[in-house]
C-alpha positions in Angstrom: -0.3 -7.6 -9.7 -1.1 -8.7 -6.2 -0.6 -7.0 -3.0 2.6 -8.9 -2.1 4.1 -8.1 -5.5 3.6 -4.4 -4.8 5.2 -4.8 -1.4 8.2 -6.6 -3.1 8.5 -3.8 -5.5 8.5 -1.2 -2.8 11.2 -3.2 -0.8 13.5 -3.8 -3.8 16.8 -1.9 -3.2 15.6 -0.6 0.1 16.0 -3.7 2.3 18.8 -2.1 4.4 16.8 1.0 5.1 13.7 -1.0 6.0 15.7 -3.2 8.4 17.2 -0.1 10.0 13.7 1.3 10.5 12.6 -2.0 12.1 15.6 -1.6 14.5 14.7 1.9 15.4 11.1 1.1 16.1 12.1 -1.9 18.1 14.5 0.2 20.3 11.7 2.8 21.0 9.2 0.1 21.9 11.8 -1.7 24.1 12.3 1.5 26.1 8.6 2.0 26.6 7.5 -1.5 27.6 8.2 -3.3 30.8 11.4 -5.4 30.9 9.5 -8.7 30.9 8.2 -8.0 27.3 11.5 -6.9 25.7 12.3 -10.4 24.5 9.0 -10.5 22.6 9.8 -7.2 21.0 13.2 -8.4 19.9 11.6 -11.6 18.5 9.0 -9.6 16.6 11.8 -7.4 15.1 13.7 -10.5 14.1 10.7 -12.0 12.4 10.0 -8.7 10.6 13.6 -8.6 9.3 13.2 -12.3 8.2 10.0 -11.3 6.4 11.9 -8.6 4.5 14.5 -11.2 3.5 11.8 -13.6 2.4 9.9 -11.0 0.3 13.0 -9.8 -1.4 14.6 -13.3 -1.8 17.7 -11.9 -0.1 19.8 -14.0 2.2 19.6 -13.1 5.9 22.3 -10.6 6.8 24.3 -10.2 10.0 23.7 -7.2 12.3 26.6 -5.3 10.7 25.5 -3.2 7.7 27.0 -4.0 4.4 29.2 -1.6 2.5 27.3 -1.8 -0.8 24.4 0.5 -1.4 21.8 -0.3 -4.1 20.1 2.6 -5.8 16.7 2.3 -7.5 16.5 3.1 -11.2 16.2 6.7 -12.1 13.4 6.2 -14.6 10.2 4.3 -13.9 9.5 1.2 -15.9 7.6 1.7 -19.1 3.9 0.9 -19.1 2.9 -2.1 -21.2 1.5 -1.3 -24.6 -2.3 -1.7 -25.1 -3.3 -4.9 -26.8 -4.9 -4.6 -30.2 -7.2 -7.5 -29.4 -8.9 -5.6 -26.6 -11.6 -3.3 -28.0 -12.1 0.0 -26.3 -15.5 0.9 -24.8 -17.6 3.3 -26.8 -17.8 6.9 -25.4 -20.9 7.5 -23.3 -23.3 10.2 -24.5 -23.5 13.4 -22.4 -27.2 12.7 -21.6 -26.4 9.2 -20.2 -23.9 10.7 -17.7 -26.2 13.3 -16.3 -28.3 11.9 -13.4 -32.0 12.7 -13.3 -33.8 13.8 -10.2 -37.3 12.5 -9.6 -39.9 15.3 -9.8 -41.1 14.7 -6.3 -37.7 15.3 -4.8 -37.1 18.4 -6.9 -40.3 20.2 -5.7 -39.8 19.6 -2.0 -37.6 21.9 0.1 -34.1 20.7 0.9 -33.9 18.8 4.2 -37.6 18.0 4.4 -38.6 14.4 4.6 -40.1 12.7 1.5 -43.9 12.8 1.2 -45.8 9.7 2.2 -48.8 10.6 -0.1 -49.1 8.9 -3.4 
């Protein structure tokens, strides 16, 4: 599953809310920037809404909110069953998981530089 598929999954059923958030952010930015840049902010907001439509394969909607509300499923989708063809990795022995410290590092005080003598 790629990044864009994850974004599509997050947007599914929430397009209206995401677009409302884009409008709110756009309004705040428009109030804070000079008048000469407001058209650019509006254009960026429109492009962001178009991107939401493109990602969700939804048709572009008018400025008026729709009366229907979509709710996400109450249960998460089931995880795919493991394949019998894929062998599992053998368990590692406890001694293999324990890192070993070189003797020279263990005998010098903490914070002191390593010895340059052989």
